[in-house]
C-alpha positions in Angstrom: 0.1 0.0 0.2 1.3 3.5 -0.7 -0.2 6.7 -0.7 0.3 9.3 -3.3 2.1 7.5 -5.3 2.0 10.0 -8.8 -0.4 13.3 -8.7 -3.4 11.9 -9.9 -3.6 8.7 -7.3 -4.6 9.1 -3.7 -3.9 5.5 -2.9 -2.4 2.5 -4.4 -3.6 -1.1 -2.9 -1.8 -3.4 -5.6 -3.2 -3.5 -8.9 -5.9 -1.3 -7.2 -6.0 2.3 -7.1 -8.2 5.8 -5.5 -7.9 8.4 -7.9 -7.6 11.6 -6.1 -10.3 12.8 -9.0 -12.9 10.2 -7.2 -11.9 11.5 -3.6 -12.8 15.2 -4.6 -16.2 13.9 -6.4 -16.9 11.9 -3.0 -15.9 14.3 -0.9 -17.9 17.0 -2.3 -21.1 14.8 -2.5 -20.8 13.6 1.4 -20.3 17.5 2.8 -23.8 18.2 0.3 -25.3 15.3 1.6 -24.7 16.6 5.4 -25.7 20.0 5.2 -28.9 18.9 3.2 -29.8 15.9 5.5 -29.7 18.6 8.4 -32.3 20.4 6.5 -34.3 17.4 5.3 -34.6 16.2 9.2 -35.4 19.7 10.2 -38.5 19.3 7.7 -39.8 16.6 9.2 -38.5 13.7 6.6 -37.6 10.5 7.9 -33.8 8.9 8.0 -34.9 6.0 5.6 -36.4 8.3 2.9 -33.1 10.8 3.2 -31.1 7.8 2.5 -32.8 6.2 -0.1 -33.2 9.6 -2.2 -29.6 9.9 -1.9 -28.4 6.6 -2.9 -30.6 7.0 -5.9 -29.5 10.3 -6.5 -25.8 9.7 -6.1 -25.8 6.7 -8.1 -28.2 8.0 -11.2 -26.6 11.0 -11.0 -22.9 9.5 -11.8 -24.1 7.3 -14.5 -26.0 10.4 -16.0 -23.0 12.8 -16.0 -20.7 10.0 -17.4 -23.0 9.1 -20.1 -23.7 12.9 -20.6 -19.8 13.0 -21.3 -19.4 10.3 -23.6 -22.5 11.5 -25.9 -21.1 15.0 -26.5 -17.3 14.3 -26.1 -16.6 11.6 -28.7 -19.8 9.4 -29.0 -18.8 7.3 -32.1 -15.5 6.4 -29.7 -17.8 5.3 -27.2 -20.2 3.4 -28.8 -17.0 1.2 -30.5 -15.3 0.9 -27.2 -18.6 0.3 -24.1 -16.0 -0.9 -22.0 -14.5 2.6 -22.2 -17.5 4.0 -20.7 -16.8 2.8 -17.2 -13.4 4.2 -17.0 -14.9 6.9 -14.7 -11.6 7.4 -12.5 -9.7 8.8 -15.5 -12.2 11.9 -15.4 -15.1 12.6 -17.8 -18.3 13.5 -15.6 -20.5 15.9 -17.3 -22.6 17.8 -13.8 -25.3 18.9 -15.8 -26.0 15.6 -17.1 -25.6 14.3 -13.3 -27.9 17.2 -12.3 -30.8 16.1 -14.6 -30.5 12.4 -14.1 -30.6 13.1 -10.4 -33.4 15.6 -10.7 -35.4 12.7 -12.8 -34.8 10.1 -10.0 -35.6 12.8 -7.1 -38.8 13.8 -9.2 -40.1 10.2 -9.4 -39.4 9.3 -5.7 -40.9 12.4 -4.7 -44.3 11.8 -6.6 -43.8 8.0 -5.3 -43.8 9.0 -1.4 -45.9 12.3 -1.9 -43.1 14.6 -1.1 -43.6 17.9 -2.4 -40.4 18.3 -4.8 -39.7 22.1 -4.5 -39.5 21.6 -0.9 -37.0 18.7 -1.0 -35.2 20.9 -3.8 -34.7 23.7 -1.3 -33.2 21.6 0.9 -30.6 19.9 -1.5 -29.7 22.3 -4.4 -28.3 24.8 -2.7 -25.7 22.5 -1.5 -25.1 21.0 -4.6 -23.1 23.9 -5.3 -20.6 23.2 -2.4 -20.1 19.9 -3.9 -19.4 21.3 -7.5 -16.9 24.0 -5.9 -14.9 20.9 -4.3 -15.4 18.4 -7.5 -13.6 21.3 -9.9 -10.6 20.2 -7.9 -10.6 16.7 -9.1 -10.7 18.3 -12.8 -7.5 20.1 -11.7 -5.8 17.4 -10.8 -6.9 15.3 -13.8 -5.7 18.5 -15.9 -9.5 19.0 -17.3 -11.7 21.9 -17.5 -9.0 24.8 -18.8 -8.9 27.9 -20.6 -7.0 29.1 -23.2 -3.0 29.3 -23.0 -1.7 32.4 -20.8 2.1 33.8 -20.2 4.0 32.8 -17.0 3.4 36.0 -15.6 -0.8 35.5 -15.4 0.2 33.5 -12.5 2.5 35.6 -10.5 -0.4 36.3 -8.0 -1.6 32.4 -8.2 0.2 29.3 -5.8 2.9 27.5 -7.3 0.9 24.2 -7.1 -1.8 25.7 -9.3 0.2 27.6 -12.0 2.7 24.1 -12.4 -0.7 21.8 -12.6 -2.0 24.3 -15.2 1.3 23.7 -17.7 -1.0 21.6 -20.2 0.4 20.3 -23.6 3.1 22.5 -23.6 1.7 26.0 -22.0 0.1 27.5 -19.5 -3.4 27.4 -19.5 -6.2 29.7 -17.9 -7.7 28.3 -14.7 -11.0 28.2 -15.8 -11.5 25.3 -13.3 -10.9 27.6 -10.7 -13.1 30.0 -11.6 -16.2 28.2 -11.4 -15.3 26.4 -8.5 -14.8 29.8 -6.8 -18.0 31.1 -8.2 -20.1 27.9 -6.9 -19.1 28.3 -3.7 -19.8 32.2 -3.1 -22.9 31.1 -5.1 -23.1 28.7 -1.7 -22.5 30.9 0.6 -25.0 33.4 -0.5 -28.2 31.3 -1.0 -27.7 28.9 1.8 -25.7 31.2 3.8 -27.8 34.1 3.2 -31.2 33.9 1.3 -32.1 30.5 2.9 -32.8 33.0 6.3 -35.2 35.4 4.1 -38.5 35.0 5.3 -40.4 36.4 2.7 -39.2 33.6 0.3 -41.8 31.5 -1.3 -41.1 27.6 -1.7 -38.8 26.7 -4.4 -37.2 30.0 -4.3 -34.0 28.2 -3.6 -33.9 25.8 -6.2 -34.7 28.5 -9.1 -31.5 30.3 -7.4 -29.5 28.1 -7.7 -30.7 27.1 -10.9 -29.9 30.7 -12.2 -26.2 31.2 -10.3 -25.0 28.2 -11.5 -26.3 28.8 -14.6 -25.0 31.9 -14.9 -21.7 31.3 -13.8 -21.3 28.0 -15.9 -22.1 30.0 -18.9 -19.5 32.9 -18.8 -16.9 30.1 -17.7 -17.6 27.7 -20.2 -17.1 30.5 -22.8 -13.5 30.4 -21.6 -13.0 26.8 -22.1 -11.0 24.9 -24.5 -11.9 21.7 -23.7 -15.7 22.0 -24.0 -18.6 19.2 -25.1 -20.1 20.3 -28.4 -23.1 19.9 -29.8 -22.2 20.8 -33.5 -21.5 24.6 -32.9 -22.6 25.0 -29.6 -21.2 24.3 -26.8 -23.4 22.3 -24.9 -22.9 23.6 -21.4 -23.9 26.7 -22.6 -27.1 25.6 -24.0 -28.1 23.7 -20.9 -27.2 27.0 -19.1 -29.4 29.2 -20.9 -32.2 26.9 -19.9 -31.1 26.7 -16.2 -31.0 30.7 -16.0 -34.7 31.0 -17.9 -35.9 28.4 -15.2 -34.5 29.8 -12.3 -35.7 33.3 -13.4 -39.2 32.2 -14.2 -39.4 30.2 -10.9 -38.3 32.7 -8.4 -40.9 35.3 -10.8 -43.3 33.0 -9.4 -44.2 31.8 -13.4 -44.5 28.0 -12.3 -46.4 28.2 -9.4 -49.8 26.7 -9.0 -52.3 29.3 -9.1 -54.7 27.1 -7.4 -54.6 26.8 -3.4 -54.4 23.2 -2.1 -55.9 22.6 1.1 -54.0 21.5 3.6 -54.6 18.2 5.8 -56.1 19.7 9.7 -55.1 17.4 12.5 -56.2 17.7 16.0 -55.1 16.9 19.0 -58.3 15.4 21.4 -58.0 16.3 24.6 -57.9 19.8 25.6 -58.2 20.7 21.9 -61.3 19.0 20.7 -62.5 17.9 23.6 -62.4 19.8 27.5 -61.3 16.7 29.2 -59.3 18.5 32.1 -61.8 17.7 34.6 -62.2 13.9 33.3 -58.4 13.7 33.2 -57.5 15.4 36.8 -60.7 13.5 38.4 -58.7 10.2 37.3 -55.6 10.9 38.5 -57.2 12.8 41.6 -59.0 9.1 42.7 -55.6 7.1 41.9 -53.6 10.1 44.2 -55.9 9.0 47.0 -56.1 5.7 46.4 -52.2 5.1 46.3 -50.6 8.5 48.2 -52.8 11.1 49.4 -55.3 13.4 47.8 -53.7 16.5 49.2 -50.2 15.7 47.1 -52.2 16.0 43.8 -51.4 20.1 44.2 -51.6 22.5 41.3 -48.7 22.2 40.2 -49.0 18.4 39.8 -52.0 19.0 38.1 -51.0 21.5 35.3 -47.8 18.9 34.7 -49.9 15.9 33.9 -52.2 17.7 31.3 -50.3 16.8 27.8 -47.9 14.1 28.2 -48.7 10.1 28.0 -50.1 8.4 31.5 -46.8 5.9 30.9 -44.4 9.1 31.0 -46.1 10.3 34.2 -47.1 7.3 36.2 -43.5 5.9 36.8 -42.8 9.5 38.2 -45.7 9.9 40.9 -46.3 6.1 41.4 -42.8 4.6 41.6 -43.8 1.5 43.9 -46.8 0.5 41.3 -47.2 -1.8 38.4 -47.3 1.0 35.3 -49.7 -1.3 33.2 -52.2 -2.0 35.7 -52.5 1.3 37.0 -52.7 2.9 33.4 -55.5 0.2 32.8 -57.5 1.6 35.9 -56.9 5.0 35.0 -59.0 4.0 31.7 -61.8 2.9 33.4 -62.0 5.3 35.8 -61.8 7.8 33.0 -64.3 6.1 30.7 -67.0 6.1 33.8 -66.5 9.4 34.2 -66.7 10.8 30.7 -70.6 11.4 30.1 -70.6 13.9 33.7 -66.9 15.3 33.2 -66.1 15.7 29.3 -67.6 18.1 27.3 -66.6 19.7 23.5 -64.6 23.0 23.1 -66.4 26.2 21.9 -66.6 26.4 18.7 -65.6 23.3 18.1 -68.4 21.4 16.4 -69.4 24.3 13.9 -65.9 24.9 13.0 -65.5 20.7 12.1 -68.7 21.1 10.0 -67.5 24.0 8.0 -64.3 22.3 7.6 -65.9 18.8 6.2 -68.5 21.0 3.9 -65.6 23.1 2.3 -63.5 19.6 1.7 -61.1 19.7 4.3 -59.3 16.1 5.3 -59.6 16.0 8.8 -57.9 13.6 11.4 -56.9 13.4 14.9 -53.4 12.2 16.6 -53.9 11.4 20.0 -52.1 10.2 23.1 -55.4 8.4 24.4 -56.7 4.5 23.0 -58.4 5.3 19.8 -61.6 3.1 21.5 -61.1 6.2 24.2 -61.1 9.1 21.8 -63.8 7.4 19.2 -66.1 7.0 22.4 -65.5 10.5 23.5 -66.0 12.0 20.1 -69.3 9.7 20.0 -70.8 11.6 23.1 -71.1 14.9 21.1 -71.8 13.1 17.2 -68.5 14.2 16.0 -66.6 10.7 15.3 -67.8 10.6 11.8 -66.1 14.0 10.6 -63.1 12.5 11.1 -61.2 10.6 8.3 -58.5 9.4 10.3 -58.1 9.0 14.2 -55.2 7.5 15.6 -54.1 6.9 19.3 -51.8 5.0 21.7 -50.3 1.7 20.0 -51.6 2.9 16.7 -47.8 4.0 16.1 -44.5 3.0 17.6 -43.4 6.1 18.9 -46.2 8.3 20.6 -45.9 12.3 20.7 -43.8 14.2 20.8 -42.5 11.8 18.0 -43.7 12.8 14.6 -45.0 8.9 13.5 -48.6 9.8 14.6 -48.7 12.8 12.3 -47.0 11.1 9.3 -49.0 8.0 9.8 -52.3 9.8 9.5 -51.1 11.8 6.5 -50.5 8.2 5.1 -53.7 7.2 6.0 -55.3 9.9 4.0 -52.9 9.3 1.3 -51.4 12.3 1.8 -47.9 14.0 2.4 -46.9 16.1 5.2 -45.8 19.1 3.0 -49.0 20.5 3.6 -50.7 19.8 7.1 -51.5 21.3 9.9 -51.5 19.9 13.4 -53.7 21.8 16.4 -52.9 21.2 20.0 -52.6 22.6 23.2 -49.8 21.3 24.9 -46.0 21.5 24.4 -45.7 18.2 23.7 -48.0 18.5 20.5 -46.2 21.4 19.0 -42.8 19.5 19.4 -44.4 16.8 17.6 -45.6 18.9 14.9 -42.3 20.8 14.7 -40.6 17.4 14.5 -43.0 16.4 11.4 -41.8 19.9 9.9 -45.8 20.4 9.6 -47.3 24.2 10.6 -48.4 23.8 14.2 -51.3 25.8 16.4 -51.3 26.1 19.7 -54.8 26.0 21.4 -54.5 28.0 24.3 -57.7 26.9 26.5 -55.7 27.0 30.0 -54.6 30.5 30.5 -52.3 28.8 33.4 -50.5 26.8 30.2 -49.8 30.3 28.4 -46.1 30.8 29.4 -45.1 27.0 28.1 -47.4 27.4 25.3 -45.4 30.5 24.0 -42.2 29.2 24.6 -42.8 25.6 22.8 -43.0 28.9 19.6 -45.9 27.2 17.5 -46.7 29.2 13.9 -49.5 30.6 15.7 -51.5 30.6 18.9 -55.4 30.8 19.4 -57.6 31.1 22.1 -61.1 30.3 20.2 -60.7 27.2 17.5 -62.9 29.6 15.3 -59.8 31.5 14.3 -58.6 28.9 12.4 -61.3 29.1 9.8 -59.2 32.6 9.3 -55.9 30.9 9.3 -56.4 28.3 6.4 -57.2 31.4 4.1 -54.0 32.8 4.2 -51.7 31.8 1.4 -48.0 30.2 2.3 -47.1 26.3 2.3 -48.3 25.0 5.9 -45.3 23.6 7.0 -43.1 24.5 10.1 -41.2 27.1 8.4 -43.9 28.0 6.1 -41.2 27.4 3.0 
């Protein structure tokens, strides 16, 4: 094993070698994945989905980049020598072909899994600039992507290693690889570092900004190259760059955005949101405290603490000497018995649900209660049939604040989570919505919980469920970052 046996090789293991070109291309891809991965997770996409998407895009991207290069570099040669197509390590990847192939796969994947393509593209495409900036140094190592002949004095302000590597075919060449690398890096900083934080941007604007910036940089850099891929008299990269710029500009101007407004999926918590179950919850706890501890211990601080979290989270804390499963069963039996006396619907909830159903909204419930208890409470007030999906404890692997219930509800409704509202009254509800990347509405029913609800930072806080009718008239994507 030997490191750096020649200027193009990173490591040699007998007859097998790993080229610097491959190391730099993959390093750029990995950095792109890291930044994009974080943003996709923040938008509620699962790890499995992210891995599948990146694996497919990377493989198809490499294949597309290679075939694009072969098609426009010397098609007849590669048709006569098809095994030469496999020699990617020698160089010869056209990034634009990779982008088109990767985008094609991503489009198919997003359609299949009901993901909003532009939302996903906003998370990924700006970081492709970072990958391209690093990948261009692979061209430097392979002495590709260079410009016309220049004098040695041209490099008087450049590091010697760049000047020496640009000695190609008996002359110094203009470092067009460096121009594009620098342009891509600047673009990544402007789009990802600055423009991404612009609260007035719309969904898809980051992706369109990428196309516009990259198209502009590549068009001018390509005009100075002497090793361009040609299509007749045209530089193919410049043709594609013009298309990218046009799509990017028109996209930012909003030409490609659909005019019709898609109705969001609206999901609700149950306790303290649709039904005023607080008296029933507190009475159930009070009876357990009276039996296993003392009723006096169930003070107001503990009463506020138990509103929201799951029983399995609270019981080990308050009843450490009791069997949690048996205690939960006892609680549920008490709670079920006192429902008719202690539970009532929230103000304006029946009118709200009837109007939403009439207007064609898909409605669902994601609760920490057992589904049969949820349905029983709703049935007391004739509201059960209004909901298209009802999920409770045991219907998903992880309860709130994990996002599993919200995702599962969206799947049951044959919808993605890129256009979804979750309404709840507790910090746990807001955390679940944020973890899912969906729009959150905090319903402030109990004034004593105001401070904690504000600290959870939902997208909106309301004090009357009727306010939802006005909120849904707003024109923006229904996601946690509203992009």
